[in-house]
C-alpha positions in Angstrom: 190.6 120.7 89.4 189.4 122.7 92.4 191.8 123.5 95.2 191.4 124.8 98.7 188.4 123.7 100.8 186.3 122.5 97.9 189.2 120.4 96.6 189.7 118.9 100.1 186.0 118.1 100.2 186.0 116.4 96.8 189.2 114.4 97.8 187.6 113.2 100.9 184.4 112.3 99.1 186.4 110.2 96.7 187.7 108.1 99.6 184.2 106.9 100.6 181.3 105.2 98.9 178.9 107.2 101.0 176.2 109.1 99.2 176.8 112.4 101.0 179.7 113.9 102.9 179.4 116.4 105.7 182.8 118.1 106.3 183.5 120.2 109.4 184.7 123.7 108.6 185.1 125.5 111.9 181.7 125.9 113.6 179.8 124.4 110.6 179.5 121.2 108.7 179.5 122.1 105.0 178.3 120.3 101.9 179.6 121.2 98.5 178.9 120.6 94.8 176.3 117.9 94.1 176.0 117.0 97.8 175.0 120.6 98.6 172.2 120.4 96.0 171.0 117.0 97.3 170.8 118.0 100.9 169.2 121.3 100.0 166.4 119.4 98.1 166.0 116.8 100.8 166.3 119.1 103.9 165.2 122.5 102.6 168.6 124.1 103.2 169.7 127.3 101.6 172.3 127.0 98.8 175.0 129.6 98.3 178.1 129.6 96.1 181.7 129.0 97.0 184.4 130.1 94.6 187.4 127.9 94.1 190.2 128.2 91.4 188.1 130.3 89.2 185.0 128.2 89.4 181.8 128.4 91.6 180.4 125.5 93.5 177.1 125.1 95.4 177.5 125.1 99.1 175.2 124.4 102.0 175.9 124.1 105.7 174.5 123.4 109.2 175.8 124.5 112.6 178.3 122.1 114.3 175.9 121.4 117.1 172.9 120.7 114.8 174.4 118.0 112.5 172.7 115.0 114.1 169.0 115.7 113.1 170.1 116.4 109.5 172.1 113.2 109.3 169.3 111.3 110.9 166.8 112.7 108.3 169.1 111.8 105.4 169.8 108.3 106.7 166.1 107.6 107.3 165.5 108.4 103.6 168.0 105.8 102.6 171.3 107.8 102.2 174.7 106.8 103.6 176.3 109.9 105.1 180.0 110.3 105.8 181.2 112.7 108.4 184.6 114.4 108.2 185.8 116.0 111.4 188.4 118.8 111.8 191.4 118.4 114.0 194.4 120.6 114.8 197.9 119.9 113.5 201.3 121.6 113.8 200.5 123.4 110.5 197.0 124.4 111.4 194.3 121.9 110.9 193.3 118.9 108.8 190.2 116.8 108.3 189.4 113.1 108.0 186.4 110.9 107.7 185.5 109.7 111.2 182.3 107.9 110.6 179.9 106.7 107.9 176.3 106.7 109.1 174.1 104.1 107.4 170.5 102.9 108.0 171.7 100.0 110.1 174.3 102.0 112.2 172.1 105.0 113.0 172.2 105.6 116.8 170.2 108.8 117.0 166.7 107.5 116.4 163.5 108.5 118.1 161.7 105.3 117.0 161.2 102.9 119.8 161.3 99.9 117.6 164.5 97.8 117.3 166.8 98.8 114.4 168.6 95.8 113.1 171.7 95.5 110.9 171.7 92.1 109.2 174.2 90.0 107.3 173.4 86.9 105.2 175.9 84.3 104.1 175.2 81.3 101.9 177.3 78.2 101.8 180.0 78.4 99.2 181.3 74.9 99.7 179.0 72.9 97.4 180.2 70.0 95.4 182.8 71.0 93.0 183.1 74.4 94.5 185.5 76.1 96.8 185.1 77.5 100.2 185.7 80.9 101.7 185.0 84.4 100.3 186.7 83.6 97.0 184.6 80.5 96.8 181.5 82.4 97.5 182.3 84.9 94.8 183.0 82.2 92.3 180.4 79.7 93.3 177.3 79.0 91.4 174.2 81.0 92.0 171.9 78.1 92.7 169.0 79.0 95.0 168.4 77.6 98.4 170.2 77.3 101.7 171.5 76.8 104.2 172.1 80.5 105.1 173.9 82.1 108.0 172.1 85.1 109.5 173.4 87.6 112.0 171.3 90.5 113.4 172.6 93.3 115.5 170.7 96.3 116.9 173.4 98.9 117.3 171.1 101.1 119.3 170.8 98.5 122.1 173.8 96.2 121.6 171.7 93.1 121.0 173.4 90.5 118.8 171.6 87.4 117.4 172.9 84.7 115.1 171.3 81.6 113.5 171.4 79.3 110.5 168.3 78.6 108.5 167.6 75.8 106.1 166.2 77.5 103.0 165.1 80.7 101.4 161.6 80.5 102.9 163.0 80.4 106.4 165.4 83.2 105.6 162.6 85.4 104.3 160.5 84.6 107.4 163.4 85.7 109.7 164.0 88.9 107.8 160.3 89.7 107.7 160.2 89.1 111.5 163.1 91.4 112.4 162.6 93.9 109.5 166.3 95.0 109.4 167.0 98.6 108.5 170.0 97.5 106.5 171.1 94.1 105.0 174.6 93.1 104.1 174.4 90.2 101.5 177.4 87.9 101.3 179.1 87.6 97.9 177.1 84.6 96.8 173.9 86.1 98.1 174.4 89.4 96.3 174.8 87.5 93.0 171.4 85.8 93.5 169.0 88.2 91.8 165.9 86.1 92.7 166.8 86.1 96.4 167.6 89.8 96.5 164.4 90.6 94.7 162.5 88.6 97.4 164.3 90.4 100.1 163.5 93.8 98.6 159.9 92.7 98.3 159.6 91.8 102.0 161.6 94.6 103.5 161.6 98.4 103.6 165.3 98.5 104.6 168.3 99.0 102.3 170.9 96.6 100.8 174.6 97.5 101.2 177.6 95.9 99.5 180.4 95.2 102.0 184.0 93.8 101.6 183.7 90.2 100.6 186.7 89.3 102.7 184.8 90.3 105.9 182.6 87.2 105.2 185.6 84.9 104.9 185.7 82.2 107.6 189.1 83.0 109.2 188.6 86.8 109.4 185.0 86.5 110.5 185.8 84.0 113.3 188.6 86.1 114.5 186.3 89.1 114.8 183.8 87.1 116.8 186.5 85.8 119.1 187.9 89.3 119.7 184.5 90.7 120.4 182.9 88.1 122.5 185.7 85.9 123.8 187.4 82.8 122.4 185.0 80.2 123.8 181.8 82.2 123.5 180.6 80.6 120.3 180.8 77.1 121.8 179.4 78.1 125.2 176.2 79.6 123.7 175.7 76.7 121.3 176.7 78.2 117.9 177.9 75.3 115.8 177.3 77.0 112.4 180.2 78.3 110.5 177.8 80.2 108.3 176.3 82.0 111.3 179.7 83.0 112.6 180.7 84.3 109.2 177.6 86.5 109.1 178.4 87.7 112.7 181.9 88.5 111.7 180.7 90.6 108.8 178.4 92.6 111.0 181.2 93.3 113.4 183.5 94.4 110.6 180.9 96.7 109.1 180.1 98.3 112.5 183.8 98.9 113.1 184.5 100.3 109.6 181.6 102.7 109.7 182.9 104.1 113.0 179.6 103.7 114.9 181.7 103.2 118.1 179.2 100.8 119.6 181.2 97.5 119.6 181.7 97.9 123.4 177.9 97.7 123.9 177.8 94.3 122.1 178.5 92.2 125.1 176.3 89.1 124.5 176.2 86.8 121.5 172.9 84.9 121.4 172.1 81.9 119.3 168.6 81.1 118.4 167.1 78.5 116.2 163.9 76.6 115.0 164.1 74.3 118.0 163.3 77.2 120.4 160.6 79.0 118.5 157.4 78.5 116.6 157.9 78.6 112.8 156.0 81.6 111.3 156.8 82.2 107.7 156.5 85.7 106.3 153.1 85.0 104.7 151.7 83.8 108.0 153.1 86.9 109.8 151.3 89.1 107.3 148.1 87.1 107.2 147.7 87.1 111.0 148.5 90.9 111.0 150.8 90.5 114.0 152.5 93.9 113.8 150.7 95.6 110.9 147.5 95.1 109.1 147.3 93.9 105.5 147.2 97.5 104.5 150.4 98.2 106.4 148.9 100.1 109.3 149.9 99.5 112.9 146.4 100.3 114.1 144.3 97.1 114.0 147.3 94.8 114.4 147.6 92.2 117.2 150.6 94.1 118.6 148.7 97.4 118.8 145.8 95.7 120.5 148.0 94.2 123.3 150.5 97.0 123.6 149.9 98.7 127.0 153.6 99.0 127.6 154.8 102.2 129.3 158.5 102.0 128.1 160.2 101.8 124.8 162.1 98.6 125.8 158.9 97.0 126.9 157.2 97.6 123.6 160.1 96.1 121.7 160.1 93.0 123.8 156.3 92.5 123.6 156.6 92.8 119.8 159.3 90.1 119.9 157.2 87.7 122.0 154.3 88.0 119.5 156.5 87.5 116.4 158.7 84.8 117.9 156.4 82.5 120.0 158.2 79.9 122.1 158.0 76.1 122.2 159.7 75.7 125.6 157.0 74.7 128.0 159.0 75.9 131.0 159.4 79.4 129.7 155.8 79.6 128.7 154.5 78.4 132.1 156.7 80.9 133.8 155.4 83.8 131.7 151.8 82.6 132.3 152.4 82.4 136.0 153.7 86.0 136.0 150.8 87.3 133.9 148.3 85.5 136.1 149.9 87.1 139.2 149.9 90.6 137.7 146.4 90.2 136.4 145.0 89.3 139.8 147.0 92.0 141.8 145.7 95.2 140.3 147.1 97.6 142.8 150.6 96.1 142.8 150.5 96.0 139.0 149.4 99.6 138.7 152.2 100.7 141.1 154.8 98.8 139.2 153.6 100.2 135.8 153.7 103.7 137.3 157.3 103.1 138.3 158.3 101.6 134.9 156.7 104.6 133.1 159.5 106.8 134.5 162.3 104.6 133.1 164.4 105.7 130.2 165.7 103.3 127.5 168.8 102.0 129.2 169.6 99.5 126.4 170.0 102.4 124.0 171.7 104.6 126.5 174.3 101.9 127.0 175.0 102.1 123.3 175.2 105.9 123.4 177.7 105.8 126.2 180.0 103.2 124.6 179.9 105.2 121.3 181.0 108.4 123.1 177.9 110.2 121.9 176.1 110.4 125.2 176.0 113.9 126.8 175.3 114.9 130.3 171.6 114.7 129.8 171.8 111.1 128.7 173.9 110.3 131.8 171.2 112.0 133.9 168.7 109.6 132.3 170.9 106.7 133.3 171.0 108.1 136.8 167.3 108.6 137.1 166.5 105.1 135.7 168.9 103.4 138.1 167.2 105.2 140.9 164.0 103.3 140.0 165.5 99.9 140.9 164.6 100.1 144.6 161.1 101.3 143.7 160.6 98.3 141.3 161.7 96.0 144.1 159.3 97.7 146.6 156.4 97.4 144.1 156.9 93.6 144.2 158.1 92.7 147.6 155.4 92.6 150.3 152.6 92.2 147.8 150.9 89.3 146.1 153.7 89.4 143.5 156.4 88.5 146.0 156.1 84.7 145.5 155.5 84.9 141.7 157.9 84.8 138.8 157.6 88.6 138.7 159.9 88.7 141.7 162.3 86.3 139.9 162.8 88.8 137.1 164.4 91.1 139.6 166.3 88.4 141.5 169.4 88.2 139.3 169.9 92.0 139.0 173.1 93.3 140.5 171.3 95.8 142.8 174.5 96.8 144.6 176.3 97.8 141.5 173.3 99.6 140.2 173.1 101.6 143.5 176.9 102.4 143.3 176.6 103.7 139.8 173.6 105.7 140.6 175.3 107.3 143.6 178.4 108.2 141.5 176.3 109.8 138.8 174.1 111.6 141.4 177.3 113.0 143.0 178.9 114.0 139.7 176.2 115.5 137.5 174.7 118.9 137.7 170.9 118.9 137.9 170.5 121.0 134.8 173.6 120.6 132.6 174.0 122.5 129.3 173.5 120.7 126.0 177.1 121.3 124.9 179.9 119.4 126.7 182.6 122.1 126.6 181.1 125.2 128.1 181.1 124.1 131.7 178.3 123.5 134.1 178.2 119.7 133.6 179.4 118.7 137.0 178.5 119.4 140.6 180.7 121.4 143.0 182.5 119.0 145.3 183.0 116.3 142.6 186.7 117.2 142.0 189.0 119.4 144.1 191.0 120.9 141.2 187.8 121.7 139.3 186.3 123.3 142.5 189.4 125.6 142.7 189.1 126.6 139.1 185.4 127.3 139.5 186.0 129.4 142.7 188.7 131.4 140.9 186.4 131.9 137.9 183.5 133.0 140.0 185.8 135.4 141.9 187.0 136.9 138.6 183.4 137.1 137.2 182.2 138.8 140.4 184.9 141.5 140.0 183.6 142.2 136.5 180.0 142.1 137.7 180.7 144.8 140.3 183.0 146.9 138.2 180.3 149.3 136.9 179.2 150.2 140.4 182.7 150.8 141.6 183.5 153.1 138.6 180.3 155.1 139.3 181.3 155.7 142.9 184.9 156.3 142.3 184.6 158.7 139.4 181.1 160.1 139.8 180.0 158.8 136.5 176.4 158.2 135.4 175.1 155.7 132.8 178.0 153.3 133.2 177.7 149.6 132.3 180.2 146.7 131.8 179.4 144.1 129.2 181.0 141.6 126.8 180.6 140.6 123.2 182.6 138.5 120.6 183.9 141.6 118.8 185.0 143.9 121.6 185.5 141.5 124.5 184.8 143.1 127.9 184.2 146.9 127.8 183.0 149.8 129.9 180.2 151.7 128.2 179.5 155.3 129.1 176.7 157.6 127.9 177.8 160.4 125.6 176.6 163.1 128.0 179.3 162.1 130.5 181.9 160.6 128.1 184.2 163.6 128.5 184.3 163.0 132.3 186.0 159.6 132.1 189.4 159.2 133.7 192.6 159.3 131.6 193.3 155.6 131.9 190.1 154.8 129.9 191.0 154.0 126.3 188.2 154.5 123.8 187.5 151.6 121.4 184.2 152.4 119.8 181.7 155.3 119.4 178.0 154.6 119.2 175.0 156.9 118.6 174.4 157.6 122.3 177.4 156.2 124.0 181.1 155.3 123.9 183.0 152.2 124.8 186.2 152.1 126.7 188.7 149.5 128.1 191.4 149.7 130.7 194.6 147.7 131.2 193.2 146.2 134.4 189.9 145.2 132.6 191.9 143.6 129.8 194.0 141.7 132.3 190.9 140.5 134.1 189.4 139.5 130.8 192.4 137.4 130.0 192.2 135.8 133.4 188.5 135.0 133.0 189.1 133.5 129.5 192.0 131.5 130.8 189.9 130.2 133.7 186.9 129.4 131.5 189.1 127.5 129.1 190.8 125.6 131.9 187.5 124.8 133.5 185.9 123.7 130.3 188.9 121.4 129.4 189.1 119.9 132.9 185.3 119.5 133.2 185.1 117.8 129.8 188.0 115.6 130.7 186.3 114.6 133.9 183.0 114.1 132.1 184.6 111.8 129.6 186.2 109.7 132.4 182.7 109.5 134.0 181.1 108.5 130.7 183.8 105.8 130.2 183.1 104.4 133.6 179.4 104.2 132.7 180.3 102.6 129.4 182.3 100.0 131.3 179.0 99.1 133.0 177.2 98.8 129.7 176.3 95.2 130.5 174.7 96.4 133.8 172.7 99.0 132.0 171.5 96.4 129.6 170.6 94.1 132.4 168.5 96.8 134.1 167.0 97.7 130.7 166.0 94.1 130.1 164.4 93.8 133.5 162.3 97.0 132.8 161.4 95.5 129.4 160.3 92.1 130.8 158.3 93.5 133.7 156.6 96.0 131.3 155.7 93.4 128.7 154.3 91.0 131.3 152.3 93.9 132.9 151.0 94.8 129.5 149.7 91.3 128.9 148.2 91.2 132.3 146.5 94.6 131.8 144.9 93.5 128.6 143.8 90.1 130.1 142.2 91.7 133.1 140.4 94.3 131.1 139.1 92.1 128.4 138.0 88.9 130.2 140.8 86.8 128.8 141.7 83.4 130.4 144.8 81.5 131.1 145.3 78.7 128.5 146.1 75.2 129.7 149.3 74.1 127.8 149.7 70.4 126.9 152.0 68.2 124.9 148.9 66.5 123.3 148.0 67.3 119.8 144.9 69.4 120.4 143.4 72.8 120.3 140.2 72.9 122.4 138.6 76.3 122.8 135.5 77.1 124.6 133.8 80.4 123.5 136.8 81.7 121.6 137.0 85.2 120.2 139.2 87.1 117.8 141.5 89.3 119.9 141.4 92.3 117.6 137.9 92.1 116.1 136.2 91.7 119.5 137.3 95.3 120.3 135.3 96.8 117.5 132.1 94.7 117.2 129.6 92.8 119.3 131.5 89.6 118.9 129.8 86.1 118.7 132.1 83.6 120.5 132.6 80.1 119.0 133.9 76.8 120.2 136.7 74.8 118.4 137.9 71.3 118.8 140.9 69.9 117.1 142.6 66.7 118.2 143.9 63.3 116.9 140.4 62.1 116.2 139.1 65.3 114.8 142.2 66.9 113.3 140.9 68.4 110.0 137.9 70.8 109.9 136.3 71.7 106.6 134.7 75.1 107.2 131.9 76.1 104.9 129.4 79.0 104.9 128.6 82.2 103.1 131.1 85.0 102.3 131.2 87.6 105.0 129.7 85.2 107.5 132.8 85.0 109.6 134.7 81.9 108.3 138.0 83.8 108.0 137.6 85.4 111.4 136.9 82.0 113.0 140.0 80.4 111.5 142.3 83.4 112.2 141.1 83.5 115.8 142.1 79.9 116.2 145.6 80.7 114.9 145.9 83.7 117.1 144.8 81.9 120.2 147.5 79.3 119.5 150.1 82.0 119.0 149.1 84.0 122.1 149.3 80.9 124.2 152.8 80.2 122.9 153.8 83.8 123.5 153.0 83.4 127.1 149.8 85.4 127.0 146.2 84.8 128.2 143.8 84.2 125.4 140.3 85.5 124.4 138.1 82.5 125.4 136.1 81.1 128.3 138.6 78.2 128.5 141.3 76.9 126.2 143.5 73.8 126.1 146.4 74.4 123.7 148.8 71.8 122.5 152.3 73.1 121.7 152.9 73.4 118.0 156.2 73.7 116.1 154.8 76.0 113.4 151.7 78.0 112.3 151.1 78.2 108.6 148.4 80.2 106.8 147.2 80.7 103.3 144.6 83.5 103.4 143.8 85.1 100.1 146.3 86.4 97.6 147.1 89.4 95.5 148.6 89.6 92.1 152.3 90.3 92.2 152.7 91.3 88.6 156.0 93.1 89.3 157.5 89.8 90.2 155.7 88.0 87.3 153.4 86.1 89.6 149.6 85.9 89.3 147.2 85.4 92.1 147.0 81.7 91.4 150.8 81.3 91.2 151.1 83.1 94.6 148.4 80.8 96.0 150.1 77.7 94.7 153.5 78.8 96.0 152.1 79.4 99.5 150.3 76.0 99.4 153.5 74.4 98.3 155.4 75.9 101.2 152.8 74.6 103.7 152.8 71.1 102.3 156.6 71.0 102.4 157.0 72.6 105.8 154.2 71.6 108.1 154.4 68.6 110.4 152.1 66.6 112.5 152.8 69.1 115.3 151.8 72.2 113.2 148.7 74.2 112.9 147.5 74.9 109.3 145.0 77.5 108.2 143.8 77.4 104.6 141.3 80.0 103.5 140.3 78.9 100.0 142.6 76.8 97.8 142.2 76.4 94.1 139.9 79.5 93.6 142.3 81.1 91.2 141.8 78.7 88.3 139.0 76.8 86.5 136.5 75.1 88.8 137.4 71.5 88.1 141.1 72.3 88.4 140.5 74.1 91.7 138.4 71.3 93.1 141.0 68.8 92.1 143.8 70.7 93.8 141.8 71.3 96.9 140.8 67.7 97.1 144.3 66.4 96.7 145.7 68.9 99.2 143.1 67.8 101.7 144.1 64.2 101.3 147.8 65.0 101.5 147.4 67.1 104.7 145.2 64.4 106.2 147.1 61.3 105.3 150.7 62.5 105.0 151.3 65.7 107.0 148.6 65.0 109.7 148.7 68.6 110.9 145.8 70.2 112.8 144.0 72.0 110.0 141.2 74.3 109.4 140.2 74.6 105.7 137.6 77.1 104.6 136.2 76.5 101.1 133.3 77.2 98.8 133.9 73.8 97.1 131.0 72.0 98.8 132.1 68.8 97.1 134.9 68.6 99.6 132.5 68.2 102.5 131.9 64.6 101.3 135.4 63.8 102.4 134.2 63.7 106.0 132.4 60.5 105.1 135.6 58.8 103.9 138.6 60.3 105.8 138.5 59.5 109.5 140.0 62.7 110.9 138.0 65.1 108.7 134.9 66.8 110.1 132.6 69.5 108.7 131.6 72.7 110.4 129.7 75.6 109.0 128.7 79.2 109.8 125.0 79.2 110.4 122.5 81.2 108.4 118.9 82.1 109.3 116.7 82.4 106.2 113.1 83.4 106.6 110.7 84.7 103.9 113.6 85.5 101.6 115.5 87.4 104.3 119.0 86.1 105.1 120.8 86.7 108.4 124.4 85.6 109.0 124.4 84.3 112.6 128.2 84.0 112.9 127.8 80.9 114.9 129.8 77.9 113.9 128.0 74.6 114.0 128.9 71.0 113.1 128.1 69.7 109.6 128.4 71.3 106.1 126.4 74.2 104.8 124.1 73.8 101.8 124.5 77.1 100.2 127.0 80.0 99.7 124.5 82.9 99.5 126.8 84.7 97.1 123.9 86.6 95.5 122.8 87.8 98.9 126.4 89.1 99.5 126.3 90.8 96.2 123.1 92.6 97.3 124.7 93.6 100.6 127.7 95.0 98.7 125.4 97.3 96.7 125.4 95.6 93.3 122.5 97.1 91.3 119.1 95.5 91.9 118.6 94.4 88.2 121.8 92.4 88.4 121.0 90.9 91.7 117.5 89.9 90.5 118.8 88.4 87.3 121.5 86.5 89.2 118.7 85.0 91.4 116.9 83.9 88.3 120.0 82.3 86.7 120.9 80.6 90.0 117.4 79.1 90.3 117.6 77.6 86.8 121.2 76.3 87.4 120.0 74.5 90.5 117.1 73.0 88.6 119.4 72.3 85.6 117.0 74.1 83.3 117.8 76.1 80.2 118.9 79.7 80.7 117.8 82.4 78.4 120.8 84.6 77.4 119.0 87.9 77.2 120.1 90.2 74.4 120.0 94.0 74.4 118.1 96.4 72.1 121.0 97.5 69.9 120.5 97.1 66.1 117.3 95.1 65.9 114.6 95.8 68.4 113.3 93.0 70.7 111.4 89.8 70.3 108.1 91.6 70.2 109.3 94.2 67.8 110.8 92.5 64.8 114.0 91.3 66.4 115.8 88.3 64.9 115.8 86.4 68.2 118.9 84.4 67.0 121.5 86.0 69.1 123.3 87.3 66.1 123.6 90.9 67.2 120.0 92.0 67.4 117.6 91.8 70.3 116.0 88.7 71.7 117.0 85.8 73.8 118.9 82.6 73.4 118.0 79.5 75.4 121.2 77.7 76.6 122.5 75.7 79.5 125.8 76.7 81.0 128.2 73.7 81.0 130.5 74.1 84.0 133.0 71.5 82.8 133.7 73.3 79.6 133.2 76.8 80.9 130.8 77.6 78.0 127.1 77.7 77.0 125.8 74.6 75.2 122.6 74.6 73.2 121.0 75.3 69.8 121.8 78.1 67.4 119.0 80.4 68.6 115.5 80.9 69.7 113.5 79.2 72.3 113.5 76.0 70.3 117.2 75.3 70.5 118.5 72.0 72.0 120.4 72.8 75.2 123.2 70.6 76.5 123.3 69.2 80.0 124.0 71.6 82.8 126.8 70.6 85.2 125.9 71.1 88.8 127.6 74.2 90.4 129.9 73.8 93.3 129.0 77.4 94.2 125.3 76.9 95.0 125.7 74.1 97.5 124.3 71.3 95.3 125.6 67.8 94.8 129.3 67.1 94.4 130.8 67.6 91.0 131.6 64.0 90.7 127.9 63.1 90.9 127.3 65.2 87.8 128.6 62.3 85.8 125.6 60.3 86.9 123.2 62.8 85.4 121.2 62.3 82.2 121.3 64.0 78.9 118.7 66.7 78.8 116.4 67.6 76.0 114.1 70.5 75.6 111.0 70.9 73.6 110.1 74.1 71.9 107.3 74.8 74.4 108.7 73.3 77.7 111.7 73.7 80.0 111.0 70.3 81.6 113.7 67.6 81.1 112.9 64.3 79.3 114.2 61.0 80.5 117.3 59.5 79.1 116.5 56.9 76.4 116.9 53.2 77.2 120.2 51.6 76.4 118.7 49.7 73.4 117.8 53.0 71.8 121.4 54.2 71.9 124.3 53.4 69.7 126.7 50.8 71.0 129.5 53.2 71.9 127.2 55.5 74.0 125.7 52.5 75.7 129.2 51.2 76.6 130.1 54.6 78.1 127.0 54.6 80.2 127.7 51.1 81.4 131.2 52.1 82.4 129.9 55.2 84.1 127.5 53.1 86.2 130.4 51.1 87.4 132.4 54.0 88.8 132.8 54.3 92.5 132.9 58.0 93.1 134.0 57.8 96.7 137.1 55.7 95.7 138.0 57.6 92.5 140.4 60.6 92.8 139.1 63.8 91.2 141.9 64.1 88.7 141.3 60.5 87.5 137.6 61.1 87.3 138.1 64.2 85.1 140.4 62.3 82.8 137.8 59.5 82.4 135.0 62.0 81.7 137.1 63.6 78.9 137.7 60.2 77.5 134.0 59.4 77.5 133.2 62.7 75.8 135.7 61.9 73.0 134.2 58.5 72.5 130.6 59.7 72.2 131.1 62.9 70.2 132.7 65.6 72.4 130.1 68.0 73.7 127.2 65.7 73.3 127.2 64.8 77.0 
């Protein structure tokens, strides 16, 4: 077992569950053994060896003043880093772990985005179970909610709590806030399915924390101690689960030693009643903060982000990911945006002022943690100095009577001015980076410090003029006075005159061209300077800490000013974009409607010559079936509808000539799907799960966007699901819905369901040339133009040409020749078999859509093809009408169909089936029932004969 410094390191490492330990050893933080090799690999440090008790251990280190960037780099790569600091004792010195830095408690981050630490608690008091932490640990692992959720941003002190109903809502909130670290409660950490879903949605880490921290009694006590005994009731938190999650976060922050509890001054409850429901799928599909590829560029946030401050960017992102339902709040934001958009000069002046602001919310956390240096306090001083300038930019302008002025109204300007004055009087203009070398504070701030500074300067002046005095007094040349760590202060004389120095000079070192000497007076003056420097450093640091503590006491004021900066900046950003892009103020209403005149997609319009389109959704026309070719703009049209709705409820202007927007409680989208094979889910399974969530969650006050449903399975299955989902959304949910589909059979629903209407993306087809007009018009389309899209995508010409031929024959329900290759048997004109048995030739068949196979004879042009089902892909008649078709027959020399024989020429069973078929009312028969009956009829008359 190693002893000495390595042994102490390993003992301390055993006390923590951190991945890495940095231990202070004098002026360095050292890493030993496996930790040294890890940080060397991650951070490119040099590894040396440290001997201990006959063994050698890897060692790596960083200077005391440079630990922060190394810790930051390790934590951002997912490591938990413990820091052990050195302190003096009667026997010398000792070391103890003072902090564990984790992804959720990292203060020193250059990223402007919020950095949340989250805790999740699931109810442990189910029937037959127990309550509390022990109950959680022992409870069943059944899925579902409710869940308590707490989110704290340690860099700003923001603290949010809520309770959500189920796993879907929980995932939506986690996706929205994207916490850097998640603390799952005991029952949550035992739910592998939920943890897998959390890992799938988030880039942050999961950390196991003491189960007792989630216990009701301990957690509630922590919340009361932090925020006050009555706070939970006063802010409307009636969820024990939410309070337990909050208590766990507070316990974790305290245990890791982040030192930021004092910056957490407000506990905020939020819930579904305040905000628009946006599940994780919708947030991804609408590309609110990142594109589907994960890039920020091209997202809605990047498009609207004209903020000039870090806090403003964070708030704007929050507004876009958490739209509001409160009409009063939205009208106030829209009033402010309208005022800023129309007052360009005042807006520009305000933005110029805000651009000089530092991130006060984060600086407040740094001051309360004790990690803020003089330069951070200077940033506080300089930002507080902007408060009068912000007021001046509003008062006396067109903004004075707008809600913009109201943002500033509740700010404690007097206290902000007092704190600014105190900091301005205290801090030096250019303080050093270190806190103990002096030079942090101004002369005149403290009388005792001024006396020490004066004495120190007098002593230093004596030393600075010593060389000149020695030259004059003793007639010496080449004399200098200097100082280093080894020799202290010394008099250096050139060798040529070294034998002329007076007797009281005492030689301490001989160099190549000079000698160094000291005198008793010089040594005494040196001791005085060192004493004064030490006294000045200690007193100045003590005064600085007192100043920092006074600033920390005003952390709430700093947060208030920071929030004012953020709100003004976010509003000005929305106004800047609206003014520069011809956006309009939406008219908000409580009616169930979305009426858009010449609407545009807020992101796409920046990169293309965009074609605006109208949209009308209301109680009479509440479900639009959108048809049209691929790549024609259907998805863009539907997404822009959802984004206009979202922007209006974020308090923003919208890209349209005019818009009347009814408040919704949720926006739900299903737009495409990717295989998630790692989670054992196929494309179709993902699609169905997303559809299921919408059908369960949406209400009559929701907006639903469906871009294809049922495409991941067989055609008849897909049509049936899409048909049934349409009926359910129309009849039961009654949500405002846009449904894009290639199942043209669904367009017939507009004739039978009163709120369903058809719209399509127009196409101009002339002389075989197809142009997508990107204009949405009423009514259904008649074709999908899939072959044309294949041509545009660069599919080889022979394939496109052959596809056109096949499509024409399918439309005409004629036989299709399955063309063979030339392997093994030549071709029809060269001795091939022509029977499709492996040689060349063709085989005439008809593709049966219902069975998914080719039906017909055994070979050659004389085979008897089966009947072709009409394709839902080519815009022909609905699938249901295929049952009314006739059995086809082909002669050896003609592709023309013959008529179906009269009933008296058929066997009795076939005649009975045809009679039943004639009596079917397609409009009143559900697709699933119709398919079942067709299968029955096929069985009765010989399987594939129909």
